[in-house]
Steps between C-alpha positions, in 0.01 A plus 500: 500500500520277813204688652289438197584130502422480872167671444413260215598195714295642783194528282538137393537396861182693595315351208588144590391570865165619390434159342661296778192517718250419226395136497473313178266215405666182613552198269268199531585154377346432155349176647283720722371710199469204251161375623354859458599521138189448290253577774521882474706773331826564658845663455828328552797724559815313418819646651756481776537668831859598416402680162457874538223531246323201659526684831331800349220289368481304825446822691234612261321167521515496876323840508235374265450181704484717817221703356322208341592176689283276291677586181650194336859614459780266573884551504689199373877484569662366177790354699270285707251420221707486178268237341200740545699792343599274206141383462388866454784594279660740744841602354544837684389629839284642616224357276137523569269223367129558490283191500126473444274253668563242229872460554578715195765765499324818404803727511861497601707813590885511550645763731356747752157652436356825627244488780217649281565257216515202728175605679323529166628153389388342831162662484448396134592141594284487810792444718 
């Protein structure tokens, strides 16, 4: 039984190491993003760097931005920008808010999202 437990713990350790070297999208102050709202479609990812699900989304968003640097995707840390999170009705993290070029919230998604579904949403929105 001890060997099985050690093997399981070892797998968890290896799993966490595989993500340790992957960079995640870094938070930006909402004040930096605010002037862009209403000028073009964009996605706001509300979360925290200490939240596991937010880290998963942050890594995915980093990969997307690395492939497409001009994409309008911004990670907003709810602990640094609580007023922005409240303004967009964020009650759980991670939450993705998709805005059109007219400041309107087109869609909101709570939780993580698969890469294919996210890519389709971003393409549909022109982000």
